[in-house]
Each structure stands twice: as structure tokens, then as C-alpha cells.
N, C-alpha and C positions, 0 to 999 in steps of 0.2 A: 893094297888092302892086306891086313895081317890076320891070320887065323888065330882065334882065341883058344883053340883046342890044342894044337901042336906047335904053335908059334911060328909057322912057316909063312913067309910073305907070299901072297897070291901074285901070280904073274900078271893077270889082267885086273884093272880096276873094277871092271863090270862083272867079274866072275862071281857066281853064286855059291859054288862048292869049292872046297880046298883041294888042291892038286896032291897034297901029301896024305892027308887022312880021309878025305872025302866027306868031311862034315860040312854042314851048311854054314856059309859065311854070314856074319852079322856085322853091320856097320857099327863102329864105335860111337857114332853120333846118334844111333837109334836109341831112343829112351827105353829104360827098363820097364817091363810089364808091371812092376810093382810101384812104379813112381806115382806120387800123388798128383803131380801136375805135369803138363805137357805144353811146351812152347811151340807155337806154330807161326811161321812168318806170314806177314800180311802182304809182302811184296816179293816177287821172284828175285833171284840173284842178280839179274841184269838190270835192276832198277836202283835208283838212288834218289836222294832228296836234294833239291837245289838250294841256293842261298835263301830263297823266299820261304822255304819250308814246305813247298808243294811237292808232291810225289810225282816224278816223271816216269811214265811207263812207255816203253817202246811199243808203238802200235803195230809194228811189223812182227812182234814176237809171236811164236806159236802158242796157242791157247790149249793145245792138247797136252795132257800130262801123261807122257809115256813113262816107262820104267827108268830111262836115263834121266829124265827131268826130276823124277822123285828122288833118285840117288843123289843128284847134285844139290837138290834142295836140302836134303838131310845133312850133306857134308858142309854146307855153308851156314848151318844154324848158329854156330858159335863164331862166325867170322865177323870182322869189323864192319863189313858192308851192310849188315842187317842192323838198322838203327831203330826200327819201329816194330813192335810185336803186340800180339793180343793174347792174353792169357785166359784160357777157358778152363774152369774147374771141371775135372773129370771125376765122375762118381760111378759107383757100381751100376746104378740104374740111370741111364741117360734121360735127360729132360725131354728130348723130342723122340717119341717112339716111332714116328713115321720116317721113312727113308727119304733122304734129300736127293732130289733129281735135278741135275743140271740141265739148263736149256741147250738145245742144239739146233741144227738146221731143220729137223723134222718137227720139233716142238717149239713153238714161239715163246719168246721170253715173257714171263709174267711180270708186268710192271707194278703189280700190287704188292710185291715183296718189299719190305722196308730195307733199304740199303744203308742205313745208318751204321757207322763203325761200331763194332761190338767190343772195342777195347775197354776193359775194366767194368763191363756190364755183365752181371750174372743173371741168368734166366732161371727163376725158381720153378716156373710151371709153364706149360705150353698154352698158347692162346687158341682157343677153338671157337669157330663161328658155326652156329647151328642154323641151317636153312630149312624152314618147315616145308614139308612136301604134302600136297593134298593126297589123302589116301584113296580118294575116289578116282583120281586120274591114273590111267594106265599108259605106259609108254607105247607109242605106235608100233605096230608090227610091220617090219620091213617086208615088202613084196617085190618080186622081180617082174620085169616087163614094164609096160606102159601103165602108169597109174590110172585108175578108173574112178569116176565120180558117181556116186549114187545119190540121187535126189529123193528126198522124202516126199511121198505122195500125200497131199492134203486132201481131206474129204471134200467133194464138190459142195461149194457153198450155195445157198439159196440166193436167188436174186434179191436185191434190197427192196424193202417196202416203199411204196410210193402212194401216199394218201393225197390225192388231188382234189380239186374242187368238184369235179364231176363225180368222183367216188363218194364224196361226202353228200352231195345232193342225191345220189342214188340210194344211199342208206336211209336218208331222211324220207325220201319218196316211198321206200319200201314200208317203213313203219306207218306212214300216214295212209297208204293204200290198204294195208291190212286192217287198220282201224275203220276205214270207210266201208270196207266189204263185210265187216262182222258186227259193227255197232248198230243200234236201233236208228232207223232213218226217219220213220214217220209213225204216228199213232193217231187214230180217229176213234172217238167215243161219243155216245149220245145218251141223253136221259129219257128218250122216248120209250113208251111201253112196248109190250110184246107185239101188239097189233100193228103199231106204227113201224116197228122194226121189220115185220114181214113185208109191209108195203115198200119200205126203203130198200130192202134187199131185192125186191122185184124190179125196182127202178135202177138198180146197179149200185146202191150205196153199200159200202163195205166198212166194217169197223174192225179194230184190232191194231196190232203193231206190225210194221213193215221193216223188212231188211232188203238188201239188194237181191237176195235169193228169191224173195216174193215178187220182185219186179221182173226178174228174168234170171232163171238158173244158169243159162248159158253165159250171161254177163259175169256171174261169179267164176265160172271156169276160166274165162279170158282174164278177169282181174287177178285171180290167184296166180295164173301162169305169168302174167306181167310182173307181179310182185316178186316171184321167184327169179325171173329174168333180171330184175333190178338188183337183187342181192348177188346173183352170179356175176353180173357185169361189174358191180362195185369191187368184189373180191378180185376179179380179173384185172381191173385197173391197178389195184394195190400190188398185184403180182406182175405188173408191167406187161400185160398182154394188150396189143393195140386194139383188138376187137372188143375189149371190155367197155370202152367208152361208147362205142357204137351201140352195143347191146343196151346200155343204160339209156341212151337217147331214144332208141326205138321202143323200148318198154315204157319209157316215159310218155311217148306219143300214144301208145296203146292204153295206158292208164287214163290219159286225158280223154280218149274216145269213149272208153267204157263209162267213166264217171259222168261225162257230158250227157250220154244217152240215159244213164240212170237218173240224173237230175230231171231230165225231161219226163221220164216215166213216173216220177213221184207226183208230178202235177196231174196225172190222170185221175187217181182216186180223190185228190183234193178238189178238182173241178167237179167231179160227180157229187161230192158232199155239199159243196156250195150250191149247186143247181137244185138239189133236193131241199136244202134249207130255204131257198128263195121261193119255192112253189108250194111246199107243204104247210099246213096250218096246224096249230096246236101249241100246247105249252111244253116245250122241250128245248134242249140245248145240244148242239153238235160241237164238240171240241176237237180242233185240229192242232196237233203239236208236231213241230219239226225238231227232231232230237239231234244229238251230237253227230250221229252218222251222216245226217244231211249236210251239215257244214263241213264235215270231213271230206265229203265228195268234192266240194269246191276246192278245198285245200289240196287234195290229191291231184285234181285236174291242173291246178296252177303249178304245183311242183313238177308235174310231168312235163309241162311246157318248158320250165326252167332247165330240166335235165336235157331236153332236146337241144336247146340253144347252147348249153355247155358242151354237148357232144359235137355240135357243129364246129366249135373252136378246135377240138381235138381232131376232127376230120380234116381241117385245113392244115394242121401240123403234120399229119401222116403223109409221108412222101413215098411210101412203098406201094407202087402201082404194079401189082403182080397177078391180077385176076384176068380172066378171059373177057375181053370187051363184048364179044358177040353173045356169049351166054348171059352176061349181065344186061345187055340191051333187051334180050328176050324177057328177062326177069322184070325189067322196068315196064315193059309193055303189059305183062301179066298183072303188075300192081295197079296200073291204070284201069284195066278191065275189072279187077276186083273192086276198085273204089267206085266206078261208075255203075256197077251191076245193081246195087240196091236203089239207084236213082232212076232206073228205067221203068216207065209207067206200064201198068198191066190192067187188064179188064176195062179198057176204054178210058183210062185216066190219061192225063197229059203231063208234060214235064213241069208245068207250072205248079203242080200239086206239091212238088218238093220244097218250095219256099212260100206256099200259101198257107196262112194260118186259118184253121177251121174250114179247109177245103173239102175234098171228096171224103177223106178219112177222118175229118173233124179233129185234126191234130192241133194241140195247143202250141203256142209259140216256143215253149221250152223243148218240145219234141222236134219241131222243125229245125231249131238251132242245133240241137244235139245230133240230128242226122247229118247235117251239113258238116259239123265238126268231125264226125266219124269218118265221112268220106274224104275230107281234106287230110286227116292224119294218115290214112292208108296211102293216098296218092303221094303226099310229100315224103313220107318215110321210105316208101318203096322206090320211087324214082331217084331221089337223092342218094339213097343207099346203094342201089345197083349201079347207077351211072358214074359214081365216084371210082369204081373199079379198085377199091382199096378194102383192106380187111376191116378197118373201122366202119366203112360204109356197109360192108356185108353184115356186120353186127347190127347196124342201124336198121337195115331191111328185115333182118330176122326178128328183131324185137317189135317192129311195127306190124308185121304181117302174120307172124305165126299165131298169136292169140286169136286174131280174127279168123284164121283158117280153122282153128279148133271150134269156134262158134259155128262156122259153115258146116263142118262135118257133123257136129252135134245136132244141128237143125235138120240136116239131111237124114240122119239116122234116127231122129226123134228121141235123143237122150236128154233127160232132164224133166223136172216137174213143170217148169214154166219156160217153154222153148221160145226163143226170140232169135231170128236170123240176123246176120250182120246188117247194121243200119236200120233195124226195126222194119225189115221187109221192104217191099216195093209199093209205090202208090197204086191204089186200086186192089191190093192183095192183103191177106192177113199176115200178121207178123211172124207166124210159125211156118211160113212157106218161103223157100229160097229159090231164086230163079236159076235157070241153067247157066246163064252167063256168069252170075256171081260164083256159083260152085266151080265152073270150069276155070275161072280166073284164079281162084285160090288153089286149086289142084295144080295148075301150071306153076304158080309161084312156089309151092312147096317143092316141086321137082327141081326147079332152077336153084333154089336154096341148097338142096342136097348136092347138086353138081358143083356149085360154087364152093361149098365147104370142102368137098373132096379135092378140088383144085388147090384151094388154100392150104389144106393139110399136106398135099403132095409137094408144095413149093415152100414149105416152112423151113 
């Protein structure tokens, strides 16, 4: 290599500084900084082109461009071995502003780069691909250690609604029962003068409008409590509580008992008016009218029975037997005593008076039938409900027995304007008197219900 400054030949071909003057050696093959163009070889010095025109490259050649390889590449620029070149126009402002990074072992080769030969192709501008980035997304923050997963806590969802046939019947029975308990049941009027009216009242004839309250205020207490139980039971069924169906069935039996007895009691003033009309003389008219409430009593009694049979279906489906059988057996015995209590004869009467029309107490057929229905609903609802040892059965026993227990306590304490004991009293006694057997049976039933509900609550 020759020094351009002092003209001394360098000893070594690879020397960078002159041994004579110490100036930096520059290869004569290195292009001038002011040159407009620069020729760069496309193949290294050790490659050539065969007869087919294809470029042969030694696969064993070293790909690393060290200083020696650069020097040899520059020395061979003007040699005859270099037959293919690519000319790239060099400008003051390079077209590509980004740095070219070659792939190595640590950085995998990017196969998306176009490897088309660039000979004779001038690039006027760089191609840029813009990838949109969502501004709302933030890069994850790296954390050390074992990654932890945080689960979002969802608010506890309410159980799904379940409108069953029993719930629908319970809602309908509630509305009909309220109509029957509040609407006009009966009205009796007469065109007789004042003197005849005084005689009629002496003989027991009563005129005016009757509601269930006039027939028996304690019946209204039991009826309203049963209607409330029907509504609560229907909502409980919708909320998927097993005891709700039982409560609907039990309150349905209670409504049937109350309405049956009320229908029988309606016949008492009607019978008195007919008897007076058949014996009295004179020019007058006695008008007897059964209003909407009277027919609503029949409807409520019928829907109550339908609710009970719907409840039996739910009782058979309930498989959760989790109550105390001994306690429930005692409750079933108390229900039987409470049902038979009003049938026990008093004051020299006999058992036959319970089903004899016009017997010792001169009961019409409607009252006799109503009393028997009353006793049957108490016995059936109490025994089936307790002996099933299920929560559905517990609801059934509660709905069937609790309203009658309210009647028993009201009669015992004398609460109400027209007091009537459960089952319209005992044969040979007045309706406002309750026997000790009946009262004891209902008190025992209430205690057992309280214990059973406590057990059910503890095991829920």
C-alpha cells in the first residue's frame, strides 16, 4: 500500500498508518467523499457466475465482514472477477432514515423483507406501514414471582322466578276469598208495617244486609288470615321455597272450612224469615236476596279445594325429609283432637246430633254439612302435613290449623262482636262456647308448629 502524503510504500498491506510520516493510509480504491456515485459489489470476491448465468456462492464462506474482508472487497472493486454490480444513487439526504439492522443468531431473520435485486431500481421514498394502536389499551405491567389471578366478584343473583300452577291457584284463591269476605252476602226486607215488624223481631225475624262479619266475626279473622297465607305461599312458591306450596294448600283448606260454615250460617236468617212468612197473616211481602258475596263463598270454597290438591302434587315431589318424626307425630295427634273437639256432645246430646238435620240444636242441613267439612279439613290438613315430615307438609299443617287456632283463642278470650267457636260449637252447647278438649288440641298444635319450624330453620 502506498502513502499518498509522502510517497513511501507501506510495509504491510493491512497497515492503517504510514511508517514514514505517520499519516492515515487511504486505499486508492476507496471512493472520494465528493463522488456522485458509489459502486458496491453484489457478490464477494470469491464468487463467480457459471455458464448458465447463475451466481454461485460458496456456502462455507464466512458471513462476518471483518476489517480484512472490507479491505479485500474494496481492492477488488475494479477487478475482472466482479461482473455484476448494483448502482445506488447517493444523495445528501438518504432515502431510508432508519438504521439497517442485519439478522444474526439472537435476532431471527425477518422473511417479510423483499429480497428482489435492487440493480437499476431507484427508491424515491420510504414505504411506511402504519399500525393503529388502541389508545385505551395499556401494556401489561410485568410483575415478579408467581402470577396471581384475581376473579371479579359478581353480586349475588336472586333465585329465578317460578310461577307454577299452585302459585297461580293461590293468587286466584286470595282474590276470591277477599271478595267473599267483604261483599254483601244476604239481604232481607219486608213491606210489613211497624206493628208487624215488632212482632217479627220478637219471633226472630231480622231484616237488613248481611256480611260474613255479621254471621261470625271470628270467621272473618280466620278468613283474612287464610287469604294472607295464600298470598305469602304464592310468593314463596315463586321464590322457590318448598314450604310455599304447602302453605297455599293448607290455607286453601282453611278457606274451604270458613266458607262452608259461612254458607251454612246464611241459611239461619233465611229459615227464620220463611217460617215467619208461612205463619203470619196480612198483606205484606218478605224479600230475600242472595248477593254476589254468597256465590263468592261457593267459589272460594271450591278454589280452596283445588289449591289443596295442587299442593298434594308438590308434596309428592318434595324429597327432603328433614323434620323430626316424633315431634310431627305429636302434632298429627293434636290435629285429630282439634278436629274431633267440636264434635263431642255436651249437655246430654249424643254423637248423632252432628249429622242429624233439625236435631237437638235445630240445625239446618247446610250447617250440618258445613260443620263436617270444617272438621274434615282440620283432620286431613293436620295429619297429612305433619306425618309427611317434609317442609311442604309443614306448610300444609300451618295453613290448615293456624286460622282455626285463632278462632279458638278469640272465642276463649271473647274477642269479636259475633263470637263463634271452631265448628260452630258442640252439640248441646251454644256456638260462643269452646270445649276444653278443642282448646287444648289447638294449643298443643301451635306449640308443635313452633318447634317444627325451629327445627326446619336450624336444618335449612
